[in-house]
C-alpha positions as CSV (number, residue, x, y, z in Angstrom):
1,X,-219.2,-140.9,-345.7
2,X,-221.1,-139.1,-343.0
3,X,-219.9,-138.8,-339.4
4,X,-222.9,-140.8,-338.2
5,X,-225.1,-143.3,-340.1
6,X,-228.6,-144.6,-340.0
7,X,-227.4,-147.7,-338.1
8,X,-225.8,-145.5,-335.5
9,X,-229.1,-143.6,-335.0
10,X,-231.0,-146.8,-334.8
11,X,-228.7,-148.1,-332.1
12,X,-228.9,-145.0,-330.1
13,X,-232.5,-143.8,-330.5
14,X,-234.3,-147.0,-331.7
15,X,-235.9,-147.8,-335.0
16,X,-239.3,-146.9,-333.7
17,X,-238.4,-143.3,-333.0
18,X,-236.8,-143.0,-336.4
19,X,-239.9,-144.4,-338.0
20,X,-242.0,-141.9,-336.2
21,X,-239.8,-139.0,-337.4
22,X,-239.2,-140.0,-341.0
23,X,-242.4,-141.7,-342.2
24,X,-244.0,-138.5,-343.2
25,X,-246.1,-139.4,-346.3
26,X,-249.8,-139.0,-346.5
27,X,-250.1,-142.8,-346.6
28,X,-247.6,-144.2,-344.0
29,X,-245.4,-146.9,-345.4
30,X,-244.3,-148.3,-342.0
31,X,-240.6,-148.0,-343.1
32,X,-237.9,-145.6,-342.1
33,X,-237.4,-143.1,-344.9
34,X,-233.6,-143.4,-345.4
35,X,-233.5,-140.4,-347.8
36,X,-234.8,-138.1,-345.0
37,X,-232.3,-139.4,-342.6
38,X,-229.4,-139.1,-345.1
39,X,-230.4,-135.5,-345.9
40,X,-230.2,-134.6,-342.2
41,X,-226.9,-136.5,-341.7
42,X,-225.4,-134.5,-344.6
43,X,-226.7,-131.3,-343.1
44,X,-225.3,-132.3,-339.7
45,X,-221.9,-132.9,-341.3
46,X,-222.0,-129.4,-342.8
47,X,-222.6,-127.9,-339.4
48,X,-219.8,-129.9,-337.8
49,X,-217.4,-129.1,-340.7
50,X,-218.1,-125.4,-340.3
51,X,-216.8,-125.6,-336.7
52,X,-213.9,-127.9,-337.4
53,X,-212.6,-126.0,-340.5
54,X,-210.7,-123.5,-338.5
55,X,-208.7,-126.1,-336.6
56,X,-208.5,-129.3,-338.6
57,X,-207.9,-130.3,-342.2
58,X,-211.1,-131.6,-343.8
59,X,-212.3,-134.2,-344.6
60,X,-211.2,-136.0,-341.4
61,X,-209.3,-139.2,-342.1
62,X,-210.9,-140.9,-339.2
63,X,-214.0,-140.0,-337.2
64,X,-213.3,-139.7,-333.5
65,X,-216.0,-141.1,-331.2
66,X,-216.7,-137.6,-329.9
67,X,-217.6,-136.3,-333.4
68,X,-219.8,-139.3,-334.1
69,X,-221.6,-138.7,-330.8
70,X,-222.1,-135.0,-331.6
71,X,-223.4,-135.9,-335.1
72,X,-226.0,-138.2,-333.6
73,X,-227.2,-135.6,-331.2
74,X,-227.5,-132.9,-333.9
75,X,-229.0,-135.2,-336.5
76,X,-231.8,-136.5,-334.2
77,X,-232.7,-132.9,-333.4
78,X,-232.8,-132.0,-337.1
79,X,-235.1,-135.0,-337.8
80,X,-237.8,-133.6,-335.6
81,X,-240.3,-131.7,-337.8
82,X,-241.7,-130.0,-334.7
83,X,-240.4,-129.1,-331.2
84,X,-238.4,-132.1,-329.8
85,X,-238.6,-133.1,-326.2
86,X,-236.4,-131.4,-323.6
87,X,-233.7,-134.1,-323.5
88,X,-233.1,-134.0,-327.2
89,X,-233.0,-130.2,-327.2
90,X,-230.6,-130.1,-324.3
91,X,-228.3,-132.7,-326.0
92,X,-228.4,-130.6,-329.2
93,X,-227.5,-127.4,-327.3
94,X,-224.7,-129.2,-325.5
95,X,-223.4,-130.6,-328.8
96,X,-223.2,-127.1,-330.3
97,X,-221.4,-125.9,-327.2
98,X,-218.9,-128.6,-327.5
99,X,-218.3,-127.8,-331.1
100,X,-217.7,-124.2,-330.2
101,X,-215.1,-125.5,-327.6
102,X,-213.4,-127.5,-330.3
103,X,-213.4,-124.5,-332.7
104,X,-211.8,-122.3,-330.0
105,X,-209.2,-125.0,-329.1
106,X,-210.5,-125.6,-325.6
107,X,-211.3,-129.2,-326.6
108,X,-208.8,-130.9,-328.9
109,X,-209.6,-134.0,-331.0
110,X,-207.3,-137.0,-330.7
111,X,-206.7,-137.4,-334.4
112,X,-203.5,-138.8,-335.8
113,X,-202.0,-136.9,-338.7
114,X,-204.4,-133.9,-338.6
115,X,-202.7,-130.6,-338.0
116,X,-204.3,-127.4,-337.0
117,X,-204.8,-125.0,-339.8
118,X,-201.8,-122.7,-340.6
119,X,-202.2,-119.4,-338.8
120,X,-200.1,-116.5,-340.0
121,X,-198.9,-113.8,-337.5
122,X,-199.8,-115.7,-334.4
123,X,-196.4,-116.4,-332.9
124,X,-194.0,-114.8,-330.5
125,X,-192.2,-111.7,-331.8
126,X,-188.9,-110.6,-330.5
127,X,-186.6,-107.6,-331.3
128,X,-183.0,-108.1,-332.1
129,X,-181.7,-104.8,-330.9
130,X,-179.3,-104.6,-328.0
131,X,-180.7,-103.6,-324.6
132,X,-180.3,-99.9,-324.0
133,X,-179.6,-100.4,-320.3
134,X,-177.4,-103.1,-319.0
135,X,-175.3,-103.8,-315.9
136,X,-172.2,-102.5,-317.8
137,X,-173.6,-99.1,-318.8
138,X,-175.4,-98.5,-315.5
139,X,-172.4,-99.3,-313.3
140,X,-172.3,-96.8,-310.5
141,X,-176.0,-95.7,-310.8
142,X,-177.5,-98.7,-309.0
């Protein structure tokens, strides 16, 4: 299951745009090429998973609305065979920035049951030795 689907893209960007982007044959069929869309949705999932892998256990049990939104923005950008318009490019760049924020922990996903990846050596370290100077052994100096 991908983070976004063809139906999600149709709802957000219209079937007409998807038809224009995917009907690439020499003889146009007048139909959305679902295989082209599916290939880009899988590629989009790979990009998102690469960012999430450091913080979350994959595959995600449930897809948060934020991840679906980011998947839609990245997938529509990837579907453009040529330079997309400025709005789609800006949305794509913003989606990648948000994924970087998720990867660094600035943005956290509200997912039940998903724990951050185990990190070794990233905790507070203390020493168990007694303090060399204390109120008792400095009595009279202070």
